[in-house]
Biopython code that builds the backbone (N, CA, C, O; Angstrom):
import numpy as np
from Bio.PDB.StructureBuilder import StructureBuilder

atoms = [
    (1, "MET", "N", (16.813, 22.038, 28.090)),
    (1, "MET", "CA", (15.979, 21.577, 26.991)),
    (1, "MET", "C", (16.259, 22.433, 25.753)),
    (1, "MET", "O", (16.348, 23.656, 25.858)),
    (2, "ALA", "N", (16.398, 21.813, 24.600)),
    (2, "ALA", "CA", (16.698, 22.546, 23.368)),
    (2, "ALA", "C", (15.464, 23.290, 22.882)),
    (2, "ALA", "O", (14.357, 22.754, 22.855)),
    (3, "VAL", "N", (15.691, 24.543, 22.499)),
    (3, "VAL", "CA", (14.616, 25.387, 21.985)),
    (3, "VAL", "C", (15.058, 25.915, 20.626)),
    (3, "VAL", "O", (16.197, 26.365, 20.498)),
    (4, "PRO", "N", (14.186, 25.876, 19.587)),
    (4, "PRO", "CA", (14.579, 26.384, 18.286)),
    (4, "PRO", "C", (14.855, 27.889, 18.333)),
    (4, "PRO", "O", (14.116, 28.648, 18.960)),
    (5, "LYS", "N", (15.923, 28.303, 17.666)),
    (5, "LYS", "CA", (16.298, 29.721, 17.661)),
    (5, "LYS", "C", (15.391, 30.528, 16.736)),
    (5, "LYS", "O", (15.079, 31.685, 17.017)),
    (6, "ARG", "N", (14.967, 29.908, 15.627)),
    (6, "ARG", "CA", (14.096, 30.584, 14.664)),
    (6, "ARG", "C", (12.882, 29.708, 14.355)),
    (6, "ARG", "O", (12.921, 28.486, 14.499)),
    (7, "LYS", "N", (11.816, 30.361, 13.930)),
    (7, "LYS", "CA", (10.607, 29.648, 13.527)),
    (7, "LYS", "C", (10.882, 28.883, 12.227)),
    (7, "LYS", "O", (11.496, 29.424, 11.308)),
    (8, "THR", "N", (10.431, 27.631, 12.150)),
    (8, "THR", "CA", (10.563, 26.844, 10.924)),
    (8, "THR", "C", (9.536, 27.351, 9.920)),
    (8, "THR", "O", (8.344, 27.416, 10.220)),
    (9, "SER", "N", (10.005, 27.710, 8.724)),
    (9, "SER", "CA", (9.104, 28.258, 7.705)),
    (9, "SER", "C", (8.158, 27.180, 7.185)),
    (9, "SER", "O", (8.415, 25.984, 7.322)),
    (10, "LYS", "N", (7.065, 27.630, 6.588)),
    (10, "LYS", "CA", (6.085, 26.696, 6.022)),
    (10, "LYS", "C", (6.699, 25.860, 4.904)),
    (10, "LYS", "O", (6.394, 24.675, 4.769)),
    (11, "THR", "N", (7.564, 26.480, 4.105)),
    (11, "THR", "CA", (8.210, 25.774, 2.998)),
    (11, "THR", "C", (9.098, 24.654, 3.510)),
    (11, "THR", "O", (9.038, 23.532, 3.007)),
    (12, "ARG", "N", (9.924, 24.952, 4.509)),
    (12, "ARG", "CA", (10.828, 23.945, 5.071)),
    (12, "ARG", "C", (10.034, 22.821, 5.734)),
    (12, "ARG", "O", (10.384, 21.650, 5.595)),
    (13, "ARG", "N", (8.982, 23.167, 6.444)),
    (13, "ARG", "CA", (8.130, 22.179, 7.101)),
    (13, "ARG", "C", (7.468, 21.267, 6.064)),
    (13, "ARG", "O", (7.434, 20.048, 6.233)),
    (14, "ASN", "N", (6.943, 21.867, 4.988)),
    (14, "ASN", "CA", (6.261, 21.085, 3.950)),
    (14, "ASN", "C", (7.225, 20.199, 3.164)),
    (14, "ASN", "O", (6.862, 19.091, 2.768)),
    (15, "ARG", "N", (8.454, 20.677, 2.935)),
    (15, "ARG", "CA", (9.459, 19.845, 2.269)),
    (15, "ARG", "C", (9.794, 18.618, 3.102)),
    (15, "ARG", "O", (9.989, 17.531, 2.559)),
    (16, "ARG", "N", (9.861, 18.786, 4.406)),
    (16, "ARG", "CA", (10.159, 17.672, 5.291)),
    (16, "ARG", "C", (9.024, 16.639, 5.265)),
    (16, "ARG", "O", (9.275, 15.437, 5.354)),
    (17, "ARG", "N", (7.796, 17.104, 5.143)),
    (17, "ARG", "CA", (6.619, 16.216, 5.158)),
    (17, "ARG", "C", (6.261, 15.663, 3.773)),
    (17, "ARG", "O", (5.282, 14.928, 3.651)),
    (18, "ALA", "N", (7.013, 15.990, 2.752)),
    (18, "ALA", "CA", (6.667, 15.627, 1.376)),
    (18, "ALA", "C", (6.589, 14.121, 1.160)),
    (18, "ALA", "O", (5.862, 13.679, 0.270)),
    (19, "HIS", "N", (7.311, 13.314, 1.940)),
    (19, "HIS", "CA", (7.357, 11.868, 1.725)),
    (19, "HIS", "C", (6.428, 11.104, 2.642)),
    (19, "HIS", "O", (6.452, 9.873, 2.638)),
    (20, "LYS", "N", (5.614, 11.780, 3.424)),
    (20, "LYS", "CA", (4.748, 11.107, 4.394)),
    (20, "LYS", "C", (3.391, 10.718, 3.835)),
    (20, "LYS", "O", (2.561, 10.168, 4.560)),
    (21, "LYS", "N", (3.148, 10.993, 2.556)),
    (21, "LYS", "CA", (1.843, 10.671, 1.982)),
    (21, "LYS", "C", (1.685, 9.156, 1.825)),
    (21, "LYS", "O", (2.669, 8.436, 1.654)),
    (22, "THR", "N", (0.457, 8.690, 1.884)),
    (22, "THR", "CA", (0.183, 7.268, 1.716)),
    (22, "THR", "C", (-0.038, 6.972, 0.231)),
    (22, "THR", "O", (-0.513, 7.822, -0.523)),
    (23, "LYS", "N", (0.312, 5.766, -0.165)),
    (23, "LYS", "CA", (0.160, 5.337, -1.552)),
    (23, "LYS", "C", (-1.014, 4.369, -1.667)),
    (23, "LYS", "O", (-1.358, 3.676, -0.710)),
    (24, "ALA", "N", (-1.615, 4.331, -2.836)),
    (24, "ALA", "CA", (-2.667, 3.359, -3.107)),
    (24, "ALA", "C", (-2.026, 1.976, -3.217)),
    (24, "ALA", "O", (-0.942, 1.849, -3.787)),
    (25, "PRO", "N", (-2.674, 0.940, -2.684)),
    (25, "PRO", "CA", (-2.067, -0.383, -2.759)),
    (25, "PRO", "C", (-1.959, -0.881, -4.201)),
    (25, "PRO", "O", (-2.823, -0.595, -5.029)),
    (26, "THR", "N", (-0.895, -1.625, -4.491)),
    (26, "THR", "CA", (-0.687, -2.204, -5.813)),
    (26, "THR", "C", (-1.682, -3.346, -6.005)),
    (26, "THR", "O", (-1.901, -4.147, -5.096)),
    (27, "MET", "N", (-2.269, -3.415, -7.171)),
    (27, "MET", "CA", (-3.251, -4.454, -7.447)),
    (27, "MET", "C", (-2.780, -5.286, -8.642)),
    (27, "MET", "O", (-2.107, -4.777, -9.539)),
    (28, "ALA", "N", (-3.144, -6.578, -8.641)),
    (28, "ALA", "CA", (-2.789, -7.488, -9.726)),
    (28, "ALA", "C", (-4.027, -8.286, -10.113)),
    (28, "ALA", "O", (-4.999, -8.359, -9.362)),
    (29, "GLU", "N", (-3.971, -8.879, -11.293)),
    (29, "GLU", "CA", (-5.105, -9.669, -11.776)),
    (29, "GLU", "C", (-4.921, -11.125, -11.391)),
    (29, "GLU", "O", (-3.838, -11.680, -11.573)),
    (30, "CYS", "N", (-5.960, -11.748, -10.863)),
    (30, "CYS", "CA", (-5.916, -13.167, -10.522)),
    (30, "CYS", "C", (-5.922, -13.984, -11.811)),
    (30, "CYS", "O", (-6.794, -13.780, -12.657)),
    (31, "PRO", "N", (-4.969, -14.905, -11.983)),
    (31, "PRO", "CA", (-4.927, -15.682, -13.226)),
    (31, "PRO", "C", (-6.085, -16.674, -13.364)),
    (31, "PRO", "O", (-6.391, -17.103, -14.477)),
    (32, "GLN", "N", (-6.728, -17.044, -12.267)),
    (32, "GLN", "CA", (-7.846, -18.001, -12.316)),
    (32, "GLN", "C", (-9.155, -17.334, -12.715)),
    (32, "GLN", "O", (-9.810, -17.762, -13.665)),
    (33, "CYS", "N", (-9.539, -16.282, -11.987)),
    (33, "CYS", "CA", (-10.872, -15.692, -12.186)),
    (33, "CYS", "C", (-10.829, -14.284, -12.782)),
    (33, "CYS", "O", (-11.878, -13.680, -13.007)),
    (34, "ARG", "N", (-9.628, -13.752, -13.041)),
    (34, "ARG", "CA", (-9.435, -12.424, -13.630)),
    (34, "ARG", "C", (-9.961, -11.300, -12.728)),
    (34, "ARG", "O", (-10.199, -10.191, -13.207)),
    (35, "GLU", "N", (-10.141, -11.564, -11.462)),
    (35, "GLU", "CA", (-10.564, -10.539, -10.501)),
    (35, "GLU", "C", (-9.326, -9.780, -10.013)),
    (35, "GLU", "O", (-8.230, -10.339, -9.982)),
    (36, "VAL", "N", (-9.493, -8.524, -9.637)),
    (36, "VAL", "CA", (-8.380, -7.721, -9.135)),
    (36, "VAL", "C", (-8.116, -8.085, -7.676)),
    (36, "VAL", "O", (-9.041, -8.152, -6.866)),
    (37, "LYS", "N", (-6.828, -8.324, -7.347)),
    (37, "LYS", "CA", (-6.458, -8.699, -5.985)),
    (37, "LYS", "C", (-5.114, -8.094, -5.625)),
    (37, "LYS", "O", (-4.403, -7.581, -6.489)),
    (38, "VAL", "N", (-4.766, -8.156, -4.338)),
    (38, "VAL", "CA", (-3.464, -7.690, -3.869)),
    (38, "VAL", "C", (-2.437, -8.769, -4.210)),
    (38, "VAL", "O", (-2.709, -9.947, -3.980)),
    (39, "PRO", "N", (-1.264, -8.412, -4.750)),
    (39, "PRO", "CA", (-0.268, -9.427, -5.108)),
    (39, "PRO", "C", (0.230, -10.207, -3.892)),
    (39, "PRO", "O", (0.278, -9.673, -2.785)),
    (40, "HIS", "N", (0.595, -11.452, -4.099)),
    (40, "HIS", "CA", (1.142, -12.349, -3.074)),
    (40, "HIS", "C", (0.137, -12.650, -1.969)),
    (40, "HIS", "O", (0.524, -12.908, -0.829)),
    (41, "ARG", "N", (-1.144, -12.617, -2.298)),
    (41, "ARG", "CA", (-2.202, -12.950, -1.339)),
    (41, "ARG", "C", (-3.182, -13.905, -2.010)),
    (41, "ARG", "O", (-3.273, -13.944, -3.237)),
    (42, "VAL", "N", (-3.912, -14.671, -1.212)),
    (42, "VAL", "CA", (-4.946, -15.562, -1.737)),
    (42, "VAL", "C", (-6.068, -14.698, -2.302)),
    (42, "VAL", "O", (-6.447, -13.692, -1.704)),
    (43, "CYS", "N", (-6.591, -15.092, -3.449)),
    (43, "CYS", "CA", (-7.688, -14.358, -4.078)),
    (43, "CYS", "C", (-8.943, -14.481, -3.214)),
    (43, "CYS", "O", (-9.332, -15.584, -2.831)),
    (44, "GLN", "N", (-9.567, -13.357, -2.914)),
    (44, "GLN", "CA", (-10.770, -13.355, -2.082)),
    (44, "GLN", "C", (-11.971, -13.913, -2.842)),
    (44, "GLN", "O", (-12.930, -14.385, -2.231)),
    (45, "ASN", "N", (-11.921, -13.860, -4.159)),
    (45, "ASN", "CA", (-13.060, -14.291, -4.967)),
    (45, "ASN", "C", (-13.076, -15.812, -5.186)),
    (45, "ASN", "O", (-14.111, -16.451, -5.000)),
    (46, "CYS", "N", (-11.930, -16.394, -5.581)),
    (46, "CYS", "CA", (-11.910, -17.824, -5.927)),
    (46, "CYS", "C", (-11.124, -18.683, -4.934)),
    (46, "CYS", "O", (-11.280, -19.904, -4.936)),
    (47, "GLY", "N", (-10.284, -18.082, -4.085)),
    (47, "GLY", "CA", (-9.535, -18.843, -3.086)),
    (47, "GLY", "C", (-8.264, -19.497, -3.600)),
    (47, "GLY", "O", (-7.706, -20.359, -2.920)),
    (48, "TYR", "N", (-7.787, -19.113, -4.785)),
    (48, "TYR", "CA", (-6.581, -19.703, -5.367)),
    (48, "TYR", "C", (-5.355, -18.831, -5.093)),
    (48, "TYR", "O", (-5.455, -17.609, -4.983)),
    (49, "TYR", "N", (-4.194, -19.489, -4.986)),
    (49, "TYR", "CA", (-2.909, -18.801, -4.889)),
    (49, "TYR", "C", (-1.883, -19.656, -5.592)),
    (49, "TYR", "O", (-1.736, -20.837, -5.277)),
    (50, "LYS", "N", (-1.160, -19.067, -6.556)),
    (50, "LYS", "CA", (-0.141, -19.762, -7.353)),
    (50, "LYS", "C", (-0.691, -21.027, -8.023)),
    (50, "LYS", "O", (-0.006, -22.049, -8.076)),
    (51, "GLY", "N", (-1.923, -20.958, -8.531)),
    (51, "GLY", "CA", (-2.509, -22.065, -9.264)),
    (51, "GLY", "C", (-3.086, -23.186, -8.396)),
    (51, "GLY", "O", (-3.591, -24.173, -8.930)),
    (52, "LYS", "N", (-3.021, -23.051, -7.072)),
    (52, "LYS", "CA", (-3.557, -24.084, -6.181)),
    (52, "LYS", "C", (-4.698, -23.498, -5.355)),
    (52, "LYS", "O", (-4.668, -22.333, -4.961)),
    (53, "GLU", "N", (-5.705, -24.333, -5.102)),
    (53, "GLU", "CA", (-6.826, -23.886, -4.260)),
    (53, "GLU", "C", (-6.387, -23.946, -2.799)),
    (53, "GLU", "O", (-6.056, -25.015, -2.288)),
    (54, "ILE", "N", (-6.386, -22.806, -2.141)),
    (54, "ILE", "CA", (-5.961, -22.722, -0.749)),
    (54, "ILE", "C", (-7.167, -22.678, 0.173)),
    (54, "ILE", "O", (-7.190, -23.347, 1.206)),
    (55, "VAL", "N", (-8.161, -21.897, -0.196)),
    (55, "VAL", "CA", (-9.359, -21.728, 0.609)),
    (55, "VAL", "C", (-10.549, -22.168, -0.217)),
    (55, "VAL", "O", (-10.680, -21.782, -1.379)),
    (56, "GLU", "N", (-11.409, -22.964, 0.365)),
    (56, "GLU", "CA", (-12.634, -23.369, -0.331)),
    (56, "GLU", "C", (-13.650, -22.239, -0.235)),
    (56, "GLU", "O", (-13.971, -21.760, 0.852)),
    (57, "VAL", "N", (-14.153, -21.820, -1.408)),
    (57, "VAL", "CA", (-15.106, -20.709, -1.429)),
    (57, "VAL", "C", (-16.473, -21.228, -1.804)),
    (57, "VAL", "O", (-17.428, -20.454, -1.881)),
]
sb = StructureBuilder()
sb.init_structure("model")
sb.init_model(0)
sb.init_chain("A")
sb.init_seg("    ")
for serial, (resi, resn, name, xyz) in enumerate(atoms, 1):
    if name == "N":
        sb.init_residue(resn, " ", resi, " ")
    sb.init_atom(name, np.array(xyz, "f"), 0.0, 1.0, " ", f" {name:<3s}", serial, name[0])
structure = sb.get_structure()
């Protein structure tokens, strides 16, 4: 079994983990009701997507 020869420093460990943070989701404005929504999804407020009513609200 492989065993590390030296202890990994805090700096090296933190540099490796630098890209693991989560990002806030991108938000877009609904063209129908001007409510904030996730892009490429049906609007939760009015039920429209790409100018067509998909879900009756």
